[in-house]
N, C-alpha and C positions, 0 to 999 in steps of 0.2 A: 079812603086818603089818598094823595096825590103825592105824587113821586116831588113833590116841592115840602109839602107836611113830612114823608119820610127823610129830607137832606135833613131837615129843620132842626128835626124830632131829634139826628142821630149825630147832628153838631150841636146842638144845644147843652149834648149828654157827654162830648166827649168834652165840652167848656167847662161844664159840673166839673168832671172827675180829674180833669187839668187845675183846677180853682183848688180843690180839697187834699189833693197831693199838694198845693203849694202851701198848704195849709199844715203839710204833716212837716217839710220843709223845713216854714218856720219855726218850728215849734226842735223838730231835730237842730237841727242850728242853735237853736235856744240851749238844747242842753250839751251839747257839742261846750260853747264857750262856758256853758257851768263844768265839763272838765279840764281843762284847762286854763279856769281861776280856779282849781284846789290843788294844781300839780304846781299852778309859781307860789300858794302857797304853804306847799311845803317845799320851798326851794328849788325846782324846776324849773331851767326856763325854755320861755313859751317859744318865742320863739324858732330857738334848735326842733323843739319837739315837731315845731310845724311843717320845717326843713326836713327833717327822721319823715314825718307821716305822708309827704311829698315823693318821697323818693323810693320808701317799698310798695305806693305804686307803679313803680315803674319797671320793665323788663329788666330781668340784668345787663344784656347789651344794652341798653338804650342806660338804666345807668352808674356803670360805665361808662358811657362814652360820655353822660354829663356830668361823670367825675373827673376827669383825664379836658377836657376840655375849659373845666374850671382852672383849674389845677395850670393849664397852660396859663392861660388866662391870668393866673395868679402870679405866675411865673413870671411871666412879660410888663407887669405893673411892678416889680421887684417887693412881692409879698411874703414869698418864700424864704 
Protein backbone atom coordinates (compact mmCIF):
# COMPACT_ATOMS: atom_id res chain seq x y z
CA UNK A 1 0.00 0.00 0.00
CA UNK A 2 1.30 3.41 -0.87
CA UNK A 3 1.10 6.53 1.26
CA UNK A 4 -1.47 7.94 -1.16
CA UNK A 5 -3.70 4.88 -0.74
CA UNK A 6 -3.48 5.07 3.05
CA UNK A 7 -4.30 8.78 2.99
CA UNK A 8 -7.20 8.20 0.59
CA UNK A 9 -8.55 5.36 2.74
CA UNK A 10 -8.30 7.48 5.87
CA UNK A 11 -10.01 10.41 4.16
CA UNK A 12 -12.81 8.13 2.93
CA UNK A 13 -13.32 6.81 6.46
CA UNK A 14 -13.52 10.35 7.86
CA UNK A 15 -16.06 11.34 5.21
CA UNK A 16 -18.17 8.25 5.85
CA UNK A 17 -18.15 8.91 9.61
CA UNK A 18 -19.21 12.50 9.03
CA UNK A 19 -22.01 11.37 6.72
CA UNK A 20 -23.30 8.89 9.33
CA UNK A 21 -23.20 11.56 12.03
CA UNK A 22 -25.04 14.01 9.76
CA UNK A 23 -27.79 11.41 9.27
CA UNK A 24 -28.02 10.92 13.04
CA UNK A 25 -28.11 14.68 13.55
CA UNK A 26 -31.03 14.97 11.11
CA UNK A 27 -32.89 12.26 13.01
CA UNK A 28 -32.26 13.94 16.34
CA UNK A 29 -33.35 17.32 14.94
CA UNK A 30 -36.60 15.68 13.88
CA UNK A 31 -37.07 14.24 17.37
CA UNK A 32 -36.48 17.67 18.93
CA UNK A 33 -39.02 19.21 16.55
CA UNK A 34 -41.53 16.55 17.59
CA UNK A 35 -41.00 17.35 21.30
CA UNK A 36 -41.54 21.05 20.67
CA UNK A 37 -44.68 20.19 18.70
CA UNK A 38 -45.96 18.08 21.57
CA UNK A 39 -45.23 20.87 24.04
CA UNK A 40 -47.05 23.37 21.81
CA UNK A 41 -50.09 21.09 21.60
CA UNK A 42 -50.09 21.06 25.41
CA UNK A 43 -50.26 24.85 25.53
CA UNK A 44 -46.59 25.74 26.02
CA UNK A 45 -44.99 28.64 24.15
CA UNK A 46 -42.28 27.07 21.98
CA UNK A 47 -40.42 30.32 21.36
CA UNK A 48 -40.02 30.84 25.10
CA UNK A 49 -38.96 27.22 25.56
CA UNK A 50 -36.27 27.63 22.89
CA UNK A 51 -35.01 30.71 24.73
CA UNK A 52 -34.86 28.79 28.00
CA UNK A 53 -32.97 25.91 26.36
CA UNK A 54 -30.48 28.40 24.88
CA UNK A 55 -30.04 30.15 28.23
CA UNK A 56 -29.51 26.89 30.11
CA UNK A 57 -26.59 26.09 27.80
CA UNK A 58 -24.78 29.21 28.99
CA UNK A 59 -22.59 29.36 32.05
CA UNK A 60 -24.15 31.36 34.88
CA UNK A 61 -21.96 34.44 34.43
CA UNK A 62 -22.60 34.53 30.65
CA UNK A 63 -26.33 34.13 31.25
CA UNK A 64 -26.32 36.98 33.79
CA UNK A 65 -24.37 39.15 31.37
CA UNK A 66 -26.83 38.44 28.54
CA UNK A 67 -29.83 39.15 30.76
CA UNK A 68 -28.28 42.40 32.03
CA UNK A 69 -27.59 43.52 28.47
CA UNK A 70 -31.15 42.68 27.44
CA UNK A 71 -32.49 44.68 30.40
CA UNK A 72 -30.27 47.63 29.42
CA UNK A 73 -31.52 47.55 25.83
CA UNK A 74 -35.14 47.21 26.92
CA UNK A 75 -34.79 50.19 29.29
CA UNK A 76 -33.14 52.27 26.55
CA UNK A 77 -36.09 51.56 24.27
CA UNK A 78 -38.70 52.15 26.96
CA UNK A 79 -39.86 48.55 27.06
CA UNK A 80 -39.86 48.24 30.84
